[in-house]
Every structure is written in structure tokens, then in C-alpha cells.
C-alpha positions in Angstrom: 123.5 80.0 53.7 125.2 82.1 56.3 124.3 85.7 55.6 127.0 87.9 57.1 125.2 91.2 56.3 122.0 90.0 57.9 123.6 88.8 61.0 125.7 92.0 61.5 122.5 94.0 61.0 120.7 91.9 63.6 123.6 92.4 66.0 123.6 96.1 65.5 119.8 96.2 66.0 120.2 94.4 69.4 122.9 96.9 70.4 120.7 99.8 69.5 117.8 98.3 71.4 120.1 97.8 74.5 121.0 101.5 74.4 117.2 102.3 74.2 116.7 100.4 77.4 119.7 102.0 79.1 118.5 105.4 78.1 114.9 104.9 79.2 115.6 105.7 82.9 117.7 102.6 83.7 119.4 102.8 87.1 122.8 103.0 85.6 121.9 106.3 83.8 121.4 107.9 87.3 124.6 106.7 89.0 126.9 109.7 89.7 130.1 107.7 89.2 128.8 106.4 85.8 127.7 109.7 84.3 130.2 109.3 81.5 128.2 106.4 80.2 125.5 108.8 79.1 127.8 110.5 76.6 129.5 107.2 75.7 126.2 105.5 74.9 125.2 108.5 72.8 128.3 108.3 70.7 128.0 104.6 70.3 124.4 105.0 69.3 125.3 107.4 66.5 128.1 105.2 65.2 126.1 102.0 65.3 123.0 103.7 63.7 125.2 105.1 60.9 126.6 101.7 60.1 123.1 100.1 60.4 121.8 102.7 57.8 124.8 102.1 55.4 124.2 98.4 55.5 120.6 98.9 54.4 121.1 101.6 51.8 121.9 99.2 48.9 118.4 97.8 48.9 116.8 101.2 48.8 115.4 102.8 45.7 116.6 106.2 44.5 113.2 107.7 45.1 113.1 106.5 48.7 116.6 107.9 49.4 115.6 111.3 47.8 112.4 111.3 49.9 114.3 110.6 53.1 116.7 113.4 52.2 113.9 115.9 51.7 112.4 114.9 55.1 115.8 115.3 56.7 116.1 118.8 55.3 112.7 119.7 56.6 113.4 118.4 60.1 116.8 120.3 60.1 115.0 123.6 59.3 112.3 122.9 61.9 114.8 122.2 64.6 117.2 125.0 63.6 114.4 127.5 63.8 113.6 126.3 67.3 117.3 126.6 68.3 117.1 130.4 67.6 114.4 130.8 70.3 115.3 128.2 73.0 117.7 128.7 75.9 118.9 125.1 75.5 120.1 124.8 71.8 122.8 122.3 72.7 120.2 119.8 73.9 118.1 120.4 70.8 121.1 119.7 68.5 121.9 116.5 70.5 118.3 115.2 70.2 118.1 116.5 66.6 121.0 114.2 65.5 119.2 111.2 67.0 115.9 112.2 65.2 117.6 112.4 61.8 119.3 109.0 62.3 116.0 107.4 63.4 114.3 108.9 60.3 116.6 107.0 58.1 116.5 103.8 60.2 112.7 103.8 60.1 112.5 104.9 56.5 114.7 102.2 55.1 112.6 99.6 56.9 109.2 101.1 56.1 108.1 98.0 54.2 108.2 96.1 57.5 105.1 95.7 59.8 107.2 96.8 62.8 110.8 98.0 62.8 113.3 95.2 63.6 114.8 97.3 66.4 111.5 97.3 68.3 111.3 93.5 68.0 114.9 93.3 69.5 113.8 95.7 72.2 110.9 93.4 73.1 113.1 90.4 73.2 115.6 92.0 75.5 112.8 93.2 77.8 111.4 89.7 78.0 114.8 88.5 79.3 115.0 91.5 81.8 111.5 90.8 83.0 112.2 87.1 83.5 115.4 87.8 85.5 113.6 90.5 87.5 110.9 88.0 88.5 113.4 85.6 89.9 115.2 88.2 92.0 112.0 89.8 93.1 110.5 86.5 94.3 113.6 84.9 95.9 115.3 88.1 96.9 113.0 91.1 97.6 110.0 89.0 98.7 111.3 85.8 100.3 114.8 87.0 101.2 116.4 83.7 100.2 119.1 85.5 98.2 120.6 88.9 99.2 122.1 92.0 97.6 125.8 91.8 97.0 126.2 95.5 97.3 124.7 99.0 96.8 124.9 101.7 94.2 124.1 105.4 94.6 121.3 106.8 92.4 120.5 110.4 91.8 116.9 109.5 90.8 115.8 109.0 94.4 118.1 111.7 95.7 116.9 113.4 98.9 117.7 117.1 99.0 120.3 116.5 96.3 122.0 113.6 98.1 122.1 110.3 96.1 120.6 107.4 98.0 121.9 103.8 98.1 120.0 101.2 96.1 120.4 97.4 96.9 122.2 95.7 93.9 121.9 92.1 92.9 124.9 91.4 90.7 123.9 94.3 88.4 121.0 92.2 87.2 118.3 93.6 89.5 118.0 96.6 91.8 115.6 97.3 94.7 115.0 100.9 93.9 111.5 101.3 95.5 109.1 99.8 98.0 105.4 100.4 98.8 104.9 102.7 101.8 104.5 101.5 105.4 100.8 100.6 105.0 102.0 97.7 102.9 104.8 97.0 105.3 107.4 98.1 102.8 106.1 95.5 100.3 108.8 95.3 97.5 108.1 96.5 94.0 109.7 95.0 91.0 111.9 97.8 89.6 114.1 95.4 87.5 117.1 97.5 86.2 115.1 100.8 86.3 115.0 103.8 88.6 111.5 103.1 90.0 108.5 100.9 89.5 106.7 103.2 87.0 109.8 103.1 84.8 110.0 99.3 84.8 106.2 99.3 84.3 106.7 101.6 81.3 109.2 99.3 79.6 107.3 96.1 80.4 104.2 97.8 78.9 105.9 98.8 75.7 107.3 95.3 75.2 103.9 93.8 75.9 102.3 96.1 73.3 104.8 94.9 70.6 104.3 91.3 71.5 100.5 91.4 71.6 99.8 93.5 68.5 102.6 92.6 66.1 104.4 89.3 66.9 102.1 87.0 68.8 100.7 85.3 65.7 104.2 84.5 64.4 105.9 83.6 67.7 105.6 80.1 69.1 106.9 81.3 72.5 104.3 84.2 72.5 102.2 82.9 75.4 105.3 82.4 77.6 106.7 85.8 76.7 103.3 87.5 77.3 103.0 85.7 80.7 106.5 86.8 81.7 105.8 90.4 80.8 102.4 90.5 82.5 103.7 88.9 85.7 106.6 91.4 85.7 104.1 94.2 85.2 101.9 93.0 88.0 104.8 92.9 90.4 105.7 96.5 89.8 102.5 97.4 91.8 102.1 100.4 89.5 98.6 102.0 89.2 99.5 103.1 85.6 100.6 99.5 84.9 97.4 97.9 86.3 95.2 100.3 84.4 97.2 99.5 81.3 96.5 95.7 81.8 92.8 96.4 82.2 92.8 98.3 78.9 94.7 95.5 77.2 92.3 92.9 78.5 89.2 94.9 77.2 90.8 95.6 73.8 91.8 91.9 73.3 88.3 90.8 74.4 86.6 92.9 71.7 89.2 92.0 69.1 88.5 88.3 69.7 86.9 86.4 66.8 84.7 84.6 69.2 82.8 87.7 70.0 80.6 87.2 66.9 79.7 83.6 67.8 78.9 84.5 71.4 77.3 87.9 70.9 74.3 87.2 73.3 76.7 86.0 76.0 78.9 89.1 75.5 75.9 91.4 75.8 75.2 89.9 79.2 78.8 89.8 80.4 79.8 93.3 79.0 78.0 95.3 81.7 79.6 93.1 84.4 83.0 93.7 82.9 82.4 97.4 82.7 81.3 97.6 86.4 84.2 95.4 87.6 86.7 97.4 85.5 85.3 100.7 86.8 85.5 99.5 90.4 89.1 98.3 89.9 90.1 101.6 88.5 88.4 103.5 91.3 90.0 101.2 93.9 93.5 101.6 92.4 93.2 105.4 92.2 91.9 105.5 95.8 94.8 103.4 97.0 97.2 105.5 95.1 96.1 108.7 96.7 95.5 107.3 100.2 98.6 105.1 100.5 101.1 107.1 98.6 99.7 110.6 99.1 103.1 112.3 98.9 103.9 110.9 95.5 100.4 111.5 94.2 100.4 115.1 95.4 103.7 115.7 93.6 102.4 114.0 90.4 99.3 116.2 90.4 101.4 119.3 91.1 103.6 118.5 88.1 100.6 119.1 85.8 100.1 122.5 87.5 103.8 123.4 87.4 104.0 122.4 83.7 100.9 124.4 82.8 102.2 127.5 84.7 105.5 127.3 82.9 103.9 126.9 79.5 101.5 129.8 80.1 104.5 132.1 80.6 106.4 130.7 77.6 103.6 129.4 75.3 105.3 129.2 71.9 108.8 127.8 72.5 108.7 126.8 76.2 111.4 127.3 78.8 113.8 125.0 77.0 114.3 121.2 76.8 115.1 119.7 80.2 115.7 123.1 81.7 115.1 121.9 85.2 116.6 124.9 86.9 114.0 127.2 85.5 111.2 124.7 86.0 112.0 124.4 89.7 111.1 128.0 90.1 107.5 127.2 89.4 107.4 124.6 92.2 106.3 125.3 95.7 108.7 125.2 98.7 106.8 122.2 100.1 108.3 119.9 97.5 111.9 121.1 97.6 112.9 117.5 98.6 111.5 116.2 95.3 111.8 118.4 92.3 111.8 115.7 89.6 109.1 115.7 86.9 106.7 112.8 86.4 104.9 113.0 83.1 106.0 113.5 79.5 103.0 115.7 78.4 103.7 118.6 80.7 107.4 118.2 80.4 107.1 118.6 76.6 104.6 121.4 76.8 106.5 123.4 79.3 110.0 122.7 77.9 109.2 122.8 74.1 106.1 124.9 74.0 103.5 124.6 71.3 106.3 124.4 68.7 107.6 121.0 69.8 104.3 119.7 71.2 102.6 120.1 67.8 105.4 117.9 66.3 104.8 115.1 68.8 101.1 115.2 68.4 101.2 115.2 64.6 103.1 111.9 64.9 100.5 110.5 67.4 97.7 111.9 65.2 99.0 110.2 62.1 99.3 106.9 64.0 95.7 107.2 65.1 93.8 108.6 62.1 95.6 106.7 59.3 94.9 103.4 61.1 91.3 104.3 61.7 91.0 105.1 58.0 92.5 101.7 56.9 91.0 99.8 59.9 94.4 98.6 61.1 93.3 98.2 64.7 96.5 96.7 66.0 98.5 99.8 65.1 95.6 102.0 66.2 95.6 100.5 69.7 99.3 100.5 69.9 99.3 104.2 69.2 96.5 104.9 71.7 98.2 103.0 74.6 101.6 104.6 73.8 99.8 108.0 74.1 98.4 106.8 77.5 101.9 106.0 78.7 103.2 109.3 77.4 100.6 111.3 79.3 101.2 109.6 82.6 105.0 108.7 82.7 108.1 110.7 82.1 110.1 109.6 79.1 109.7 112.7 76.9 113.0 112.6 75.1 114.0 109.0 75.5 115.3 107.2 72.4 112.5 104.6 72.5 109.8 107.2 72.4 111.4 109.3 69.6 111.9 106.1 67.6 108.3 105.1 68.0 107.0 108.6 67.1 109.0 108.6 63.9 107.6 105.2 63.1 104.1 106.6 63.6 105.0 109.4 61.2 106.1 106.9 58.6 103.1 104.6 58.8 101.9 103.4 55.4 98.3 102.5 54.7 98.3 98.7 55.1 95.5 96.7 56.7 96.1 94.0 59.3 95.6 91.3 56.6 98.0 93.0 54.1 100.6 93.2 56.8 100.3 89.6 57.7 100.7 88.7 54.0 103.8 91.0 53.8 105.3 89.2 56.8 104.8 85.7 55.4 
């Protein structure tokens, strides 16, 4: 029977997932002429999220609604206290509204193994990855198809001047190449501002597919292959290390490990040696071939730490780039962007907000160790890895995932599979 409510809810989930992707450093969010889209997408997110919550409230118990109300009140107090001490209260309020909506969206779906919105995000990212591979191969690499225009992006701005980015029908953008040692070898940036950002989104989608949906999805192998290939073509050190970690984790999660224990004991040292050599090689190439970018990334940790030491409890304010720039040396005035979430959070939000983030990560780690839910454990660990190395501190997708970690219930892998079926 055609279920109107279910179909409307699915459509809203896809729209919310699309806004997550737009918000997570997509190229359109950095175009000066499209800046209004940032506020428009925010308003749309609030409206859609509110409708999504209302459609699901009928199925909720009174106790669950009261519980969510209590949590909402606690978060309101927590954020209002922070507003009293931060120079950017407007940004705290803006993010706070999103946090409260996400609490309800996750809370009303807390019986699900993974929130439906994350599944929709993964599905959209598979499509984006597939399209990007086509344009990267036939456009950026083989030059059989060509850009139909350019857009200006503030992300790669040089001394404040937005730079043109080749545009393939608004489906793919050539936002970044490797340096001259690679003869300007193209990197797959898909619809994002740079390769690390496309790598981030491909990685999150791959995590969702591998740890939560692969056993139920007949297209899983194809989807994983598309995401892995897309991740490889980003030529991102962070992405390559991520793939090595995924390979090692899946190897030791394999049921065949018990039946081939002696063989594994022989192969394991070889894998460790090869993996270590790959990591060392990747890091060496990163610092030797892209020394400017690497120096800035390392400097970001120093800058963030210096800003935090001066403002340890409440930080300098969320996304307070004008004050953060004062801690940067004159040698990098051409590039004052920040590159990692950890120091962005610590310097901007101080210990007050940082503790909140790590309580969510900590719950995701320790509760899953306790119940031996290794899929969610590794999902949390690898999300933390991405958080430490890539900048997406206040992106909707990260906030949503962190709230999901905070709401995790003690179910083992087996119990979750039974729940799904």
C-alpha cells in the first residue's frame, strides 16, 4: 500500500542530506555571488527538520518526548551560559538551533541502527562520487570533455581575491591539482572546495556503507567500489591513510581469520611492514611535494594552541577568523584559512565546547567497547580521525553524527541486525 507519510518523510530526509552535503564545504557555499544560499539553506533546513520531527512524533511514547524535552532544556542552558562569555553569541545561537533540531531528529529514530538521514547522505554521495569519476577521467585526466565555464570561489582566494574554478555543468569542478612535480596531475574534488573535502565526504559515506548497510544492500560492492575509486582519485594523504585503516579493520573483522589463524600470523607482520612503509611514503610525499600546504597545516596546530592558551575556558569565539589571524605569522598572509577541526574547536570554543564534543566521541567509543559493538566503535574512531585532520568543525553532518553518538543505546551487532530485519 502506498504510504504517503513514509514517502514524504523519505523525501524530507533526502533534502536534509542534500543540505548536509552543500554545507560541508561544497564549492557553491564559497561562491561570492551565491552567499545568500548559505542563509537560505539554513532556513530551509530548519523548516524541513521541523516538519520531519512533527511527522514522527505520533509514534513516540510520552516518556521519550519528555526525555527529549529535558535534554533540550539542558542543552539550552549549556549554550546560553556560553553565549554570556563568547564574542560571537550570534553564531552560537545559529548553531544551537540546529543542535536542538538534530537532538529531536536523532531521538525519535533512536531505535534504528543508523539514522535514516545518514543513509540518504550515503546514497547521494555514491551518486556524486560516480559522476565525479566520469568527469575526472574524461575531463580532467584525458581532456575528452571540457569545462563549460568558470565560477569564482573564496576558498582558494589569493590575498582575498576569489579565484576561477573550471566548472563542468555544475556537476563537477576542478578546484585543485597536484603541484608541478606531478605535472599538475588533476585531483578529484567533485563538487567540493578541495581534494581533502571531497575525500572527507567520500570517507564518511564509505564508513556508513561498510559498517551499517553492506549486509543489507545488494548493490553494496558496487557502491563501495565507486566510493573507494573516488577516494583514491582525490590523491589525499588523509584519504589514503583512511583506506589503509579500513583495510586493516575489515581484515581483522573477517570471519575467515579464525579458520586461517596460522596464515594470518605469517601475513600479519608483512601487512604491518607494508602499511608502515606506505604511511611513511605518503607523509614524505606530502611534505616534499606540497611543502607549502604542509607547513600551513602544521602551523594551524601551533596557531590554534596559542589562541587557546590565551583563552583557555571559552576560546576566542566560534569562527572568529579575524582574531585567529592575529596569531598567524606574516609569512602565510596569502593563506589564512584553517585546516583541522580539533584546533578550530579548541581555539574557538575553548574547553567549554571541546568537552561537549569529546563527551560525544567518548560515549561512542566506550559504550561500544562495553557492548562489543565493533562496527559503531570503528565508525566513531575513524570519524574522530577525520575530525582531527580535516576542517568541518561546525558542519551539519558532524553535529548530527556527534548527537547520534550521544544517543547511542547498548545494542550489540547481532541485536541490531535482528532489529533491522
